[in-house]
LOVO-278171 format. One line per field, with one value per residue (C-alpha): y, z, x; residue number from 1; residue in one letter. Coordinates in steps of 0.2 Angstrom, whole numbers, always signed. Layout:
<kolvos>
v	c(Y:...)
w	c(Z:...)
u	c(X:...)
nr	c(NUM:...)
rest	c(A:...)
</kolvos>
This chain:
<kolvos>
v	c(+348:+352:+350:+335:+325:+329:+323:+307:+301:+295:+303:+312:+307:+297:+289:+272:+272:+273:+257:+246:+247:+266:+266:+254:+265:+280:+272:+269:+288:+295:+313:+318:+312:+312:+296:+287:+272:+264:+246:+238:+247:+242:+224:+224:+233:+219:+205:+213:+215:+197:+190:+200:+203:+209:+225:+228:+239:+250:+251:+256:+269:+277:+278:+286:+299:+303:+304:+315:+328:+327:+330:+345:+352:+348:+337:+326:+316:+308:+305:+295:+285:+282:+275:+264:+257:+254:+245:+233:+229:+226:+214:+205:+202:+190:+186:+190:+204:+214:+220:+234:+238:+240:+252:+263:+261:+266:+281:+286:+283:+294:+308:+308:+308:+322:+333:+345:+339:+328:+319:+314:+309:+298:+291:+286:+278:+267:+261:+258:+248:+237:+234:+230:+216:+207:+192:+193:+176:+182:+194:+212:+214:+233:+240:+252:+260:+274:+288:+280:+278:+296:+302:+291:+297:+314:+312:+304:+321:+331:+348:+352:+366:+356:+342:+330:+333:+331:+315:+308:+312:+304:+289:+287:+289:+275:+264:+267:+263:+247:+243:+246:+235:+220:+222:+222:+213:+196:+199:+195:+206:+221:+219:+237:+243:+238:+249:+265:+277:+270:+264:+282:+287:+272:+270:+289:+291:+277:+283:+301:+295:+283:+297:+308:+294:+301:+287:+278:+266:+256:+243:+229:+219:+225:+208:+211:+225:+239:+241:+253:+263:+272:+278:+261:+260:+279:+281:+286:+280:+263:+260:+266:+254:+239:+243:+245:+228:+221:+228:+222:+204:+202:+209:+196:+195:+205:+219:+222:+235:+246:+243:+248:+262:+274:+271:+277:+292:+297:+296:+307:+320:+322:+321:+307:+299:+310:+307:+289:+282:+282:+275:+261:+258:+257:+245:+234:+233:+229:+215:+207:+209:+202:+185:+178:+174:+192:+199:+200:+211:+224:+224:+226:+242:+249:+246:+254:+269:+271:+271:+285:+295:+294:+313:+316:+322:+310:+309:+304:+291:+285:+284:+273:+262:+260:+255:+243:+236:+233:+225:+213:+209:+202:+195:+185:+174:+168:+168:+182:+176:+180:+198:+192:+197:+212:+219:+219:+225:+241:+243:+242:+255:+267:+265:+270:+285:+290:+289:+299:+312:+312:+314:+327:+338:+335:+341:+357:+361:+373:+383:+383:+397:+386:+374:+368:+363:+353:+344:+341:+334:+322:+316:+313:+303:+292:+289:+283:+272:+264:+261:+252:+241:+236:+232:+221:+213:+210:+203:+192:+186:+180:+170:+151:+145:+139:+156:+165:+157:+164:+181:+181:+177:+190:+204:+199:+201:+219:+223:+233:+224:+234:+223:+210:+209:+208:+226:+229:+247:+260:+264:+277:+289:+286:+289:+281:+287:+282:+264:+263:+269:+256:+242:+246:+246:+230:+221:+227:+220:+204:+202:+203:+191:+179:+180:+163:+155:+137:+126:+108:+110:+124:+121:+126:+141:+147:+143:+151:+165:+171:+167:+175:+193:+192:+188:+202:+215:+207:+213:+230:+242:+248:+241:+243:+233:+220:+219:+217:+203:+193:+195:+188:+173:+171:+171:+157:+146:+147:+134:+130:+148:+148:+166:+174:+162:+168:+186:+196:+191:+185:+170:+158:+149:+135:+132:+117:+130:+138:+122:+123:+114:+105:+90:+79:+86:+79:+73:+88:+100:+90:+92:+110:+114:+104:+115:+132:+130:+139:+153:+155:+154:+167:+180:+178:+180:+196:+203:+203:+214:+228:+244:+251:+236:+241:+231:+225:+218:+207:+201:+196:+187:+178:+172:+168:+156:+149:+146:+137:+126:+122:+119:+113:+107:+89:+83:+90:+107:+109:+107:+120:+132:+129:+133:+148:+155:+151:+161:+176:+175:+175:+189:+200:+196:+198:+214:+214:+225:+239:+237:+248:+240:+240:+229:+218:+216:+214:+199:+191:+193:+185:+170:+167:+169:+157:+144:+144:+141:+127:+118:+116:+111:+96:+91:+88:+90:+92:+106:+114:+114:+122:+136:+139:+141:+154:+164:+164:+170:+183:+189:+191:+198:+204:+208:+218:+202:+197:+203:+208:+221:+226:+231:+242:+261:+268:+251:+254:+247:+240:+248:+232:+213:+202:+186:+179:+177:+161:+157:+171:+164:+147:+136:+124:+111:+110:+109:+96:+85:+88:+83:+68:+52:+45:+57:+71:+73:+84:+83:+95:+108:+110:+117:+135:+142:+154:+161:+156:+174:+182:+183:+191:+202:+208:+212:+225:+233:+233:+242:+254:+258:+261:+276:+282:+280:+294:+286:+272:+262:+260:+274:+270:+268:+281:+277:+262:+265:+265:+248:+232:+222:+204:+192:+174:+161:+144:+131:+114:+105:+113:+113:+98:+100:+98:+110:+123:+121:+125:+139:+147:+147:+162:+176:+194:+197:+185:+194:+211:+206:+199:+215:+226:+216:+220:+223:+241:+248:+253:+256:+243:+229:+216:+217:+209:+214:+200:+197:+206:+222:+220:+223:+209:+216:+204:+208:+204:+220:+234:+250:+250:+266:+256:+254:+272:+278:+266:+273:+290:+285:+279:+264:+246:+233:+213:+205:+186:+178:+161:+149:+130:+132:+138:+130:+141:+155:+173:+189:+205:+221:+240:+252:+271:+270:+257:+240:+227:+208:+196:+179:+164:+150:+133:+131:+123:+118:+136:+144:+137:+151:+164:+178:+192:+194:+211:+214:+232:+241:+249:+266:+262:+256:+272:+282:+272:+274:+293:+295)
w	c(-13:+0:-1:+11:-1:-15:-5:+0:-18:-16:-32:-47:-64:-57:-43:-52:-56:-39:-31:-23:-5:-6:-12:+1:+15:+8:+8:+27:+30:+29:+23:+40:+53:+66:+57:+63:+55:+41:+47:+30:+22:+36:+34:+16:+21:+34:+22:+9:+22:+28:+10:+4:+20:+8:+6:+26:+25:+11:+20:+36:+27:+18:+34:+42:+29:+31:+50:+50:+38:+49:+65:+57:+51:+68:+60:+75:+70:+55:+67:+79:+63:+57:+74:+75:+58:+64:+79:+70:+57:+70:+80:+64:+56:+63:+51:+49:+37:+51:+56:+44:+48:+66:+62:+54:+68:+81:+71:+71:+89:+92:+82:+93:+109:+103:+101:+115:+114:+130:+119:+106:+119:+128:+111:+106:+123:+122:+105:+111:+126:+114:+103:+119:+124:+107:+107:+92:+84:+81:+90:+83:+81:+78:+86:+101:+113:+120:+113:+122:+139:+138:+132:+144:+159:+154:+154:+171:+177:+169:+177:+167:+176:+175:+188:+179:+163:+173:+180:+163:+156:+171:+170:+151:+155:+168:+156:+143:+154:+159:+140:+138:+152:+146:+128:+133:+149:+142:+126:+127:+113:+123:+139:+136:+145:+161:+158:+170:+157:+156:+174:+179:+170:+173:+192:+197:+186:+196:+212:+209:+207:+221:+233:+228:+235:+248:+260:+260:+274:+263:+272:+259:+264:+255:+247:+237:+225:+231:+226:+212:+223:+218:+201:+195:+185:+184:+200:+196:+213:+212:+194:+196:+211:+201:+187:+199:+207:+189:+185:+200:+199:+182:+187:+185:+197:+186:+185:+204:+206:+192:+198:+216:+214:+206:+221:+233:+222:+221:+240:+242:+229:+236:+255:+258:+272:+286:+288:+280:+279:+260:+259:+271:+260:+244:+251:+257:+240:+233:+245:+242:+224:+219:+220:+237:+232:+227:+244:+249:+234:+240:+258:+250:+241:+256:+266:+252:+252:+271:+269:+257:+269:+284:+285:+283:+297:+311:+305:+287:+294:+305:+291:+281:+295:+298:+280:+282:+297:+287:+273:+284:+293:+277:+270:+286:+283:+267:+259:+265:+256:+261:+268:+286:+294:+282:+289:+307:+302:+293:+307:+321:+311:+310:+328:+332:+321:+329:+346:+341:+334:+350:+361:+350:+351:+370:+372:+361:+372:+383:+369:+358:+358:+353:+367:+362:+344:+352:+363:+348:+338:+353:+354:+335:+337:+350:+337:+325:+338:+344:+325:+323:+339:+333:+316:+324:+336:+324:+310:+322:+331:+314:+309:+311:+327:+319:+311:+327:+337:+325:+326:+345:+345:+332:+342:+358:+349:+346:+364:+371:+387:+394:+398:+385:+370:+357:+357:+341:+345:+350:+368:+370:+356:+361:+379:+394:+391:+373:+378:+391:+377:+365:+378:+383:+365:+360:+375:+371:+353:+361:+371:+355:+346:+360:+363:+358:+355:+359:+360:+365:+373:+385:+380:+362:+368:+380:+374:+383:+370:+373:+391:+398:+391:+396:+414:+413:+410:+424:+437:+432:+445:+433:+438:+420:+412:+425:+422:+403:+406:+417:+404:+390:+402:+405:+386:+383:+398:+399:+385:+392:+393:+412:+415:+414:+428:+439:+436:+451:+467:+480:+492:+480:+491:+479:+466:+458:+454:+441:+431:+428:+412:+414:+407:+414:+413:+399:+400:+390:+403:+417:+410:+406:+425:+430:+419:+421:+436:+448:+436:+436:+455:+457:+446:+455:+472:+466:+458:+474:+484:+472:+481:+466:+465:+464:+464:+446:+450:+464:+453:+439:+451:+458:+441:+436:+451:+448:+430:+434:+446:+432:+418:+424:+442:+446:+465:+464:+457:+470:+484:+476:+475:+493:+497:+487:+496:+513:+508:+502:+519:+528:+517:+522:+541:+541:+530:+527:+512:+522:+511:+514:+525:+511:+500:+515:+518:+499:+499:+513:+505:+489:+499:+507:+490:+481:+495:+496:+478:+478:+493:+483:+467:+475:+484:+501:+515:+529:+519:+515:+533:+539:+525:+529:+548:+545:+533:+546:+560:+548:+544:+563:+569:+554:+539:+531:+527:+515:+497:+499:+512:+508:+490:+495:+495:+512:+520:+538:+540:+555:+562:+562:+559:+574:+570:+586:+582:+573:+571:+558:+547:+537:+546:+536:+549:+549:+530:+529:+541:+530:+514:+522:+513:+496:+482:+490:+497:+512:+519:+506:+514:+528:+516:+515:+498:+494:+476:+467:+462:+479:+482:+466:+467:+483:+475:+464:+479:+487:+472:+473:+491:+486:+475:+488:+505:+513:+512:+524:+510:+491:+482:+469:+452:+442:+424:+414:+415:+434:+434:+439:+425:+428:+415:+422:+410:+420:+412:+406:+421:+434:+452:+463:+480:+489:+478:+480:+498:+497:+485:+498:+511:+502:+511:+510:+522:+513:+497:+506:+514:+498:+489:+502:+499:+481:+475:+477:+459:+464:+451:+460:+457:+444:+429:+412:+395:+388:+370:+369:+375:+392:+408:+421:+439:+453:+471:+489:+496:+489:+494:+495:+484:+469:+463:+466:+455:+442:+441:+441:+426:+417:+410:+408:+419:+421:+438:+439:+456:+457:+470:+470:+478:+462:+446:+431:+427:+423:+428:+419:+426:+424:+437:+435:+417:+419:+412:+425:+421:+435:+430:+443:+438:+445:+445:+462:+454:+452:+468:+485:+493:+486:+477:+465:+448:+440:+422:+416:+399:+398:+398:+413:+422:+418:+425:+441:+443:+440:+453)
u	c(-394:-382:-363:-365:-376:-364:-349:-358:-358:-376:-381:-372:-366:-351:-360:-362:-344:-338:-331:-343:-337:-338:-356:-360:-352:-361:-377:-377:-377:-394:-398:-403:-391:-405:-412:-397:-388:-398:-399:-403:-389:-378:-382:-377:-360:-357:-361:-349:-335:-337:-338:-323:-312:-298:-308:-309:-293:-301:-318:-309:-298:-314:-324:-309:-308:-326:-326:-310:-320:-335:-325:-317:-334:-342:-355:-356:-371:-362:-347:-358:-365:-347:-342:-357:-353:-335:-340:-352:-339:-326:-338:-343:-326:-314:-300:-282:-287:-294:-277:-276:-295:-290:-277:-289:-301:-288:-284:-302:-303:-287:-296:-310:-300:-290:-305:-311:-329:-333:-346:-333:-321:-333:-339:-321:-318:-333:-328:-310:-317:-328:-312:-302:-315:-312:-300:-289:-283:-265:-254:-250:-231:-232:-247:-243:-255:-243:-255:-270:-262:-257:-274:-284:-273:-276:-295:-293:-287:-301:-304:-319:-330:-346:-346:-356:-347:-330:-336:-341:-324:-315:-326:-322:-304:-304:-314:-301:-286:-295:-297:-278:-274:-285:-279:-260:-257:-260:-250:-233:-228:-236:-225:-219:-236:-226:-212:-211:-216:-232:-235:-231:-247:-258:-256:-257:-273:-282:-276:-281:-299:-298:-293:-308:-320:-332:-329:-312:-318:-329:-339:-333:-318:-302:-299:-315:-319:-330:-347:-351:-363:-379:-371:-367:-352:-352:-343:-325:-318:-326:-322:-304:-302:-308:-296:-282:-286:-287:-270:-261:-269:-261:-244:-230:-215:-204:-217:-220:-207:-214:-232:-228:-216:-229:-240:-226:-222:-240:-242:-227:-232:-250:-244:-254:-243:-250:-264:-262:-279:-279:-261:-266:-282:-271:-258:-272:-279:-262:-259:-275:-275:-257:-252:-247:-229:-225:-230:-212:-208:-220:-213:-196:-202:-210:-194:-183:-195:-194:-175:-177:-188:-176:-175:-193:-204:-209:-227:-222:-211:-224:-236:-225:-222:-240:-243:-228:-237:-253:-243:-233:-250:-257:-240:-236:-252:-244:-227:-215:-200:-182:-186:-190:-173:-172:-188:-182:-165:-173:-185:-172:-162:-175:-179:-162:-163:-180:-172:-157:-169:-179:-164:-156:-172:-173:-155:-159:-174:-166:-158:-173:-185:-200:-201:-219:-212:-198:-210:-222:-208:-203:-221:-221:-205:-214:-228:-214:-207:-223:-228:-211:-213:-231:-224:-210:-222:-236:-225:-216:-231:-239:-224:-224:-216:-200:-197:-203:-190:-177:-184:-184:-166:-163:-172:-164:-147:-152:-156:-141:-135:-121:-106:-109:-97:-110:-117:-127:-131:-119:-124:-111:-118:-136:-133:-141:-158:-158:-151:-166:-179:-172:-172:-190:-196:-187:-193:-211:-209:-203:-218:-229:-218:-219:-237:-245:-228:-229:-213:-213:-196:-191:-173:-177:-188:-175:-158:-143:-140:-158:-159:-143:-146:-164:-160:-146:-159:-170:-157:-157:-164:-178:-195:-202:-188:-190:-209:-206:-194:-206:-220:-209:-205:-223:-227:-213:-216:-235:-239:-257:-263:-266:-260:-277:-283:-268:-270:-267:-258:-270:-273:-283:-296:-298:-285:-295:-309:-297:-297:-278:-272:-256:-247:-234:-216:-206:-188:-182:-190:-182:-166:-169:-173:-158:-147:-156:-166:-154:-153:-172:-173:-159:-166:-183:-174:-164:-179:-190:-178:-177:-183:-192:-204:-222:-238:-237:-219:-225:-240:-228:-216:-231:-236:-219:-218:-235:-232:-215:-225:-238:-227:-209:-211:-207:-204:-186:-192:-205:-193:-181:-196:-201:-182:-183:-199:-191:-176:-186:-195:-178:-172:-187:-185:-166:-166:-147:-151:-159:-175:-190:-204:-217:-204:-202:-221:-223:-211:-219:-236:-229:-222:-239:-249:-237:-236:-254:-255:-241:-249:-265:-257:-247:-262:-254:-266:-254:-244:-261:-266:-249:-250:-269:-265:-251:-263:-277:-266:-259:-276:-280:-263:-253:-264:-250:-241:-255:-257:-275:-270:-251:-255:-270:-267:-262:-260:-253:-236:-227:-212:-203:-205:-204:-193:-198:-217:-215:-233:-234:-221:-219:-207:-195:-196:-215:-215:-202:-212:-228:-218:-210:-213:-211:-209:-201:-184:-189:-171:-166:-177:-165:-152:-155:-156:-141:-141:-125:-122:-125:-106:-103:-117:-109:-93:-102:-109:-92:-84:-99:-96:-78:-84:-97:-88:-98:-115:-122:-129:-129:-136:-149:-142:-151:-146:-141:-122:-123:-132:-123:-127:-124:-120:-116:-110:-111:-100:-108:-103:-115:-110:-114:-122:-105:-96:-110:-108:-90:-94:-106:-92:-84:-94:-95:-81:-70:-71:-71:-54:-48:-51:-43:-27:-26:-9:-2:+3:+21:+35:+45:+33:+36:+25:+25:+17:+6:+5:-11:-4:-11:+0:+0:+4:+6:+7:+2:-5:-16:-25:-44:-43:-38:-56:-60:-45:-50:-68:-61:-50:-65:-55:-57:-50:-52:-50:-46:-50:-42:-47:-50:-66:-75:-79:-75:-88:-87:-96:-97:-104:-103:-99:-98:-94:-80:-82:-76:-75:-72:-66:-66:-55:-51:-32:-27:-10:-6:-11:-16:-25:-38:-28:-34:-25:-27:-26:-27:-22:-6:-14:-24:-8:+1:-13:-13:+6:+5:-9)
nr	c(1:2:3:4:5:6:7:8:9:10:11:12:13:14:15:16:17:18:19:20:21:22:23:24:25:26:27:28:29:30:31:32:33:34:35:36:37:38:39:40:41:42:43:44:45:46:47:48:49:50:51:52:53:54:55:56:57:58:59:60:61:62:63:64:65:66:67:68:69:70:71:72:73:74:75:76:77:78:79:80:81:82:83:84:85:86:87:88:89:90:91:92:93:94:95:96:97:98:99:100:101:102:103:104:105:106:107:108:109:110:111:112:113:114:115:116:117:118:119:120:121:122:123:124:125:126:127:128:129:130:131:132:133:134:135:136:137:138:139:140:141:142:143:144:145:146:147:148:149:150:151:152:153:154:155:156:157:158:159:160:161:162:163:164:165:166:167:168:169:170:171:172:173:174:175:176:177:178:179:180:181:182:183:184:185:186:187:188:189:190:191:192:193:194:195:196:197:198:199:200:201:202:203:204:205:206:207:208:209:210:211:212:213:214:215:216:217:218:219:220:221:222:223:224:225:226:227:228:229:230:231:232:233:234:235:236:237:238:239:240:241:242:243:244:245:246:247:248:249:250:251:252:253:254:255:256:257:258:259:260:261:262:263:264:265:266:267:268:269:270:271:272:273:274:275:276:277:278:279:280:281:282:283:284:285:286:287:288:289:290:291:292:293:294:295:296:297:298:299:300:301:302:303:304:305:306:307:308:309:310:311:312:313:314:315:316:317:318:319:320:321:322:323:324:325:326:327:328:329:330:331:332:333:334:335:336:337:338:339:340:341:342:343:344:345:346:347:348:349:350:351:352:353:354:355:356:357:358:359:360:361:362:363:364:365:366:367:368:369:370:371:372:373:374:375:376:377:378:379:380:381:382:383:384:385:386:387:388:389:390:391:392:393:394:395:396:397:398:399:400:401:402:403:404:405:406:407:408:409:410:411:412:413:414:415:416:417:418:419:420:421:422:423:424:425:426:427:428:429:430:431:432:433:434:435:436:437:438:439:440:441:442:443:444:445:446:447:448:449:450:451:452:453:454:455:456:457:458:459:460:461:462:463:464:465:466:467:468:469:470:471:472:473:474:475:476:477:478:479:480:481:482:483:484:485:486:487:488:489:490:491:492:493:494:495:496:497:498:499:500:501:502:503:504:505:506:507:508:509:510:511:512:513:514:515:516:517:518:519:520:521:522:523:524:525:526:527:528:529:530:531:532:533:534:535:536:537:538:539:540:541:542:543:544:545:546:547:548:549:550:551:552:553:554:555:556:557:558:559:560:561:562:563:564:565:566:567:568:569:570:571:572:573:574:575:576:577:578:579:580:581:582:583:584:585:586:587:588:589:590:591:592:593:594:595:596:597:598:599:600:601:602:603:604:605:606:607:608:609:610:611:612:613:614:615:616:617:618:619:620:621:622:623:624:625:626:627:628:629:630:631:632:633:634:635:636:637:638:639:640:641:642:643:644:645:646:647:648:649:650:651:652:653:654:655:656:657:658:659:660:661:662:663:664:665:666:667:668:669:670:671:672:673:674:675:676:677:678:679:680:681:682:683:684:685:686:687:688:689:690:691:692:693:694:695:696:697:698:699:700:701:702:703:704:705:706:707:708:709:710:711:712:713:714:715:716:717:718:719:720:721:722:723:724:725:726:727:728:729:730:731:732:733:734:735:736:737:738:739:740:741:742:743:744:745:746:747:748:749:750:751:752:753:754:755:756:757:758:759:760:761:762:763:764:765:766:767:768:769:770:771:772:773:774:775:776:777:778:779:780:781:782:783:784:785:786:787:788:789:790:791:792:793:794:795:796:797:798:799:800:801:802:803:804:805:806:807:808:809:810:811:812:813:814:815:816:817:818:819:820:821:822:823:824:825:826:827:828:829:830:831:832:833:834:835:836:837:838:839:840:841:842:843:844:845:846:847:848:849:850:851)
rest	c(X:X:X:X:X:X:X:X:X:X:X:X:X:X:X:X:X:X:X:X:X:X:X:X:X:X:X:X:X:X:X:X:X:X:X:X:X:X:X:X:X:X:X:X:X:X:X:X:X:X:X:X:X:X:X:X:X:X:X:X:X:X:X:X:X:X:X:X:X:X:X:X:X:X:X:X:X:X:X:X:X:X:X:X:X:X:X:X:X:X:X:X:X:X:X:X:X:X:X:X:X:X:X:X:X:X:X:X:X:X:X:X:X:X:X:X:X:X:X:X:X:X:X:X:X:X:X:X:X:X:X:X:X:X:X:X:X:X:X:X:X:X:X:X:X:X:X:X:X:X:X:X:X:X:X:X:X:X:X:X:X:X:X:X:X:X:X:X:X:X:X:X:X:X:X:X:X:X:X:X:X:X:X:X:X:X:X:X:X:X:X:X:X:X:X:X:X:X:X:X:X:X:X:X:X:X:X:X:X:X:X:X:X:X:X:X:X:X:X:X:X:X:X:X:X:X:X:X:X:X:X:X:X:X:X:X:X:X:X:X:X:X:X:X:X:X:X:X:X:X:X:X:X:X:X:X:X:X:X:X:X:X:X:X:X:X:X:X:X:X:X:X:X:X:X:X:X:X:X:X:X:X:X:X:X:X:X:X:X:X:X:X:X:X:X:X:X:X:X:X:X:X:X:X:X:X:X:X:X:X:X:X:X:X:X:X:X:X:X:X:X:X:X:X:X:X:X:X:X:X:X:X:X:X:X:X:X:X:X:X:X:X:X:X:X:X:X:X:X:X:X:X:X:X:X:X:X:X:X:X:X:X:X:X:X:X:X:X:X:X:X:X:X:X:X:X:X:X:X:X:X:X:X:X:X:X:X:X:X:X:X:X:X:X:X:X:X:X:X:X:X:X:X:X:X:X:X:X:X:X:X:X:X:X:X:X:X:X:X:X:X:X:X:X:X:X:X:X:X:X:X:X:X:X:X:X:X:X:X:X:X:X:X:X:X:X:X:X:X:X:X:X:X:X:X:X:X:X:X:X:X:X:X:X:X:X:X:X:X:X:X:X:X:X:X:X:X:X:X:X:X:X:X:X:X:X:X:X:X:X:X:X:X:X:X:X:X:X:X:X:X:X:X:X:X:X:X:X:X:X:X:X:X:X:X:X:X:X:X:X:X:X:X:X:X:X:X:X:X:X:X:X:X:X:X:X:X:X:X:X:X:X:X:X:X:X:X:X:X:X:X:X:X:X:X:X:X:X:X:X:X:X:X:X:X:X:X:X:X:X:X:X:X:X:X:X:X:X:X:X:X:X:X:X:X:X:X:X:X:X:X:X:X:X:X:X:X:X:X:X:X:X:X:X:X:X:X:X:X:X:X:X:X:X:X:X:X:X:X:X:X:X:X:X:X:X:X:X:X:X:X:X:X:X:X:X:X:X:X:X:X:X:X:X:X:X:X:X:X:X:X:X:X:X:X:X:X:X:X:X:X:X:X:X:X:X:X:X:X:X:X:X:X:X:X:X:X:X:X:X:X:X:X:X:X:X:X:X:X:X:X:X:X:X:X:X:X:X:X:X:X:X:X:X:X:X:X:X:X:X:X:X:X:X:X:X:X:X:X:X:X:X:X:X:X:X:X:X:X:X:X:X:X:X:X:X:X:X:X:X:X:X:X:X:X:X:X:X:X:X:X:X:X:X:X:X:X:X:X:X:X:X:X:X:X:X:X:X:X:X:X:X:X:X:X:X:X:X:X:X:X:X:X:X:X:X:X:X:X:X:X:X:X:X:X:X:X:X:X:X:X:X:X:X:X:X:X:X:X:X:X:X:X:X:X:X:X:X:X:X:X:X:X:X:X:X:X:X:X:X:X:X:X:X:X:X:X:X:X:X:X:X:X:X:X:X:X:X:X:X:X)
</kolvos>
């Protein structure tokens, strides 16, 4: 008889004297391990264990001793039998006495996992998984699973030389981790499993196997677990993903940080942000697996990680931002918590940093030996910037309307508008080009945020803090910025989605065929137009005559006028829009601005297209006939005045526009006659439309001429700082018609003469130091070179123009690096004739006195 039989205790003189539980255990082991577990003897052992549960701990300890000896002696057949017996006993016995038995069981599993034999590791794992599925009646106060987390994690990273064996070990490791998760996450006494030292092993082990998947773009929706594939549960990637989902689904709020942080660290360590397909896939799984109310915690983690990588390569930062985009896209549909504005703050900060990096590389381009590498980094920074803008726009666009309005205000507050006191970004450090880049990108994000925005009241959608800076940007001589502003207005004003029907500036033969959707204008919108209508007309008027206007600018201006007609036009607004159209026609004919012929013809085409649309919208047959007659004559004699011709490539242009050929132009008297009758106050058409800001707009041009007296006309402003940025703040008491007529009496020549009489800064003149440290200088005469010297000094000054003909409002504009502020005040008791009061800083005054 061999030594194995002797040690089994089946025979021998002392066999009958051994304890019964040992004899029952020995009997389950056959002489030949190939025969397997003896079923009849196993039933006896099970019955004994169930009948005498106090013997379970001894049975377990004895089985553990036998298994340990068999492992050391490489008798793996008996090891398999011992584990099978342990599994059956574990499944059969459910009592409080099972606790000591479990300790022996886990000790045996640990022995198997410590061996280097793959078969034993798999065997131990399978037994542990069976144990994990057992629901214990009472919690365990002292049991720990640290060893199993470490061992199963190591198995998940197996590098066995045989691919099949390596796959088996990895699958076993993943199953073991899944068993640990199931056994611990629902046990309050095992909350230690969520601590970083365990999560730093669990999460990377799952991700390591998930990233080895042959196809990351699985056909299944990220919110549902992936299929197991052809290999069933033996697919490590699919099994790891299921385990990952299960772990995240059980995570409580307090555990989210420890669950997400290892994901970010793993993506860093394995350089998975560029390309970032796997990173995006991981976070989509995370967002669809966790509870919806925890979404904002994940967003917070990604934002913090983005801050920590602010000096990483552009592609890494772009990858993180794109992951954030996927995250907020899912979170925006549910709860986003208190992180809404924090998301925008962080993104805008990184947008500014990206612009700094891009412009810094651009400035070093000439001194760098590798021009291609610098250009490559610039293009990479553009990727970062575009990703940030997409994230801002997509996140804002998916918010509820009440939150979206707040976000719109928040973003507009971040747009640098030179000359306004509320700069968020330091435009001096980033320069003109950087400011322009940030303006363009933020306005692009506003387009995305406002897309689909529906507001019942225009006053709520376009409050003055939003409208004023938006219109200030619309007056800059940059066609791209003006296009973005108009598109934002379209998104907000067009509440019935009519833009697609109005796309393209053209003579629409039958407006009724477009099936325009509209509602009766509300009282709130009537009040809005009374308060802000002149502001809207003014910016359309000034935007039309910019020399860098292209076809798209005129298309957007046409759409703007059409949408205003559909959404906000009552009888009074219709008259104002006709007056505006006539004023545009007169501006193109008179050409006081020396505009190119292409711009003049474009304005005439815009007026024709709009009046054709307006005449059909108000359904006035005489008005329609007049407009159609002018358009027909233009078709025959002056096709360059129609949109279908002037916006074609190489359209022949006339040398001049003949004002005497009245049949080619829309006549105010004829239109007034057509609109005579109830409903319309046609008499107002005889009052020419003059934008309220025209006089002040001219002031800026006067100052510009003082700087460049050698030129015949204004030089195009080529940068943001050279732009006259208008910011008009009309007081709540808007101008009545009579007062507006008085205001319009102050002409270009009046102000030119007044500015020419500005005080001479002579030492003999009286001056007084104000409480705010400013020097107030009064006088009667002045040299026109004053403004030129101020520009050369690059200092700030404030000019107060006092006259009884103006209600109080202010104008801020920038010229040649100098910040000017013109303030008009109504103080007839102090002064009886127009006079300019100049306030300059003491430093500026000293400079002027010296010069």
